[in-house]
C-alpha positions as CSV (number, residue, x, y, z in Angstrom):
1,X,27.8,195.9,114.5
2,X,25.0,193.4,114.2
3,X,24.6,190.4,112.0
4,X,21.5,190.4,109.9
5,X,18.4,188.4,110.8
6,X,19.1,186.3,107.7
7,X,22.6,185.4,109.0
8,X,21.2,184.6,112.4
9,X,18.6,182.3,110.8
10,X,21.4,180.7,108.7
11,X,23.4,179.9,111.8
12,X,20.4,178.3,113.5
13,X,19.6,176.3,110.4
14,X,23.3,175.0,110.1
15,X,23.2,174.2,113.9
16,X,20.0,172.2,113.3
17,X,21.7,170.3,110.4
18,X,24.8,169.7,112.5
19,X,22.7,167.6,114.9
20,X,21.7,165.2,112.1
21,X,23.4,161.9,111.6
22,X,25.8,161.7,108.6
23,X,23.8,161.2,105.3
24,X,20.6,162.2,107.1
25,X,18.6,165.0,105.4
26,X,16.0,167.4,106.7
27,X,13.1,169.0,105.0
28,X,13.4,172.7,104.7
29,X,9.7,173.0,105.9
30,X,10.7,171.1,109.1
31,X,13.7,173.3,109.7
32,X,11.5,176.4,109.2
33,X,8.9,175.1,111.6
34,X,11.3,174.0,114.3
35,X,13.5,177.1,114.1
36,X,10.6,179.5,113.6
37,X,12.0,180.8,110.3
38,X,9.6,182.0,107.6
39,X,9.7,179.4,104.8
40,X,10.2,181.9,102.0
41,X,13.1,183.5,103.9
42,X,14.7,180.1,104.6
43,X,14.5,179.2,100.9
44,X,16.7,182.1,100.1
45,X,19.1,181.3,102.9
46,X,19.3,177.6,101.8
47,X,20.2,178.8,98.3
48,X,23.0,181.0,99.6
49,X,24.4,178.3,101.8
50,X,24.3,175.9,99.0
51,X,26.1,178.3,96.6
52,X,28.7,178.8,99.4
53,X,29.3,175.0,99.5
54,X,28.1,174.6,103.1
55,X,25.1,172.4,102.4
56,X,23.8,169.9,99.9
57,X,20.2,170.1,98.7
58,X,18.2,167.6,96.8
59,X,14.6,167.6,95.6
60,X,12.0,164.9,95.5
61,X,10.4,162.4,97.8
62,X,13.7,161.6,99.5
63,X,15.1,165.1,99.1
64,X,16.1,167.5,101.7
65,X,19.1,169.5,103.1
66,X,22.3,168.2,104.7
67,X,25.7,169.6,105.6
68,X,28.3,169.5,102.8
69,X,31.1,169.2,105.5
70,X,31.4,167.9,109.0
71,X,30.4,170.3,111.7
72,X,34.0,170.7,112.8
73,X,34.8,172.0,109.4
74,X,32.2,174.7,109.3
75,X,32.9,177.9,111.2
76,X,30.4,180.6,112.2
77,X,32.4,182.9,110.0
78,X,31.8,180.6,107.0
79,X,28.0,181.0,107.5
80,X,27.9,184.7,108.3
81,X,30.1,185.6,105.3
82,X,28.0,183.3,103.0
83,X,25.0,185.4,103.9
84,X,26.2,188.9,104.8
85,X,29.5,188.9,102.9
86,X,32.8,189.9,104.5
87,X,32.6,191.4,108.0
88,X,33.4,195.1,108.0
89,X,33.1,197.2,111.2
90,X,33.6,200.3,109.1
91,X,34.1,200.9,105.4
92,X,37.6,202.3,106.1
93,X,38.8,198.9,107.3
94,X,38.6,197.7,103.7
95,X,39.7,200.9,102.0
96,X,41.6,203.4,104.2
97,X,41.5,206.0,101.4
98,X,37.8,206.4,102.1
99,X,38.5,208.2,105.4
100,X,39.0,211.9,104.9
101,X,41.4,211.9,107.8
102,X,43.6,209.3,106.1
103,X,46.8,208.4,108.0
104,X,45.9,210.7,110.9
105,X,42.7,208.9,111.9
106,X,43.0,207.6,115.5
107,X,40.0,205.3,114.9
108,X,41.3,203.3,112.0
109,X,43.7,201.0,113.9
110,X,41.1,200.4,116.6
111,X,38.5,199.4,114.0
112,X,41.0,197.1,112.3
113,X,41.9,195.4,115.6
114,X,38.3,195.0,116.6
115,X,37.3,193.6,113.2
116,X,40.2,191.1,113.3
117,X,39.2,190.0,116.8
118,X,35.6,189.4,115.7
119,X,36.6,187.6,112.5
120,X,39.1,185.4,114.3
121,X,36.6,184.4,117.0
122,X,34.0,183.5,114.4
123,X,36.6,181.6,112.4
124,X,37.7,179.6,115.5
125,X,34.1,178.8,116.5
126,X,32.8,175.7,114.8
127,X,29.6,173.9,114.8
128,X,31.0,170.8,116.6
129,X,31.9,173.2,119.4
130,X,28.4,174.6,119.5
131,X,27.0,171.1,119.7
132,X,29.2,170.4,122.7
133,X,28.2,173.7,124.3
134,X,24.6,172.8,123.8
135,X,25.1,169.5,125.6
136,X,26.7,171.2,128.5
137,X,23.7,173.6,128.8
138,X,21.1,170.8,128.7
């Protein structure tokens, strides 16, 4: 399983915004340049993150993008699911009836456990933690 490039860019954009002071805004063009994200791609990402309630956007001379919540209140799961939708390791984890082996499939439970582990790790990982990790690496 691999997250999409779009979700990766969204995570990097949110991490950039998490570094800003409260009420500070960033221009999407600046985020695109610093994070090496194609501007047209970032525009779509920003729209999806805004719809998900993770960021605020405003237009005009004093416009820009800012977090809608504190970094501690935004998880990696929030961002990935805002872009890619719910995480599914296999389609049978959502609907076991899809599997032609049904109840006798030895893989189903393993897929469910792996998916839960990944979802829980992403849910528990917040952007304030990433900022701390970043400080430790510097």
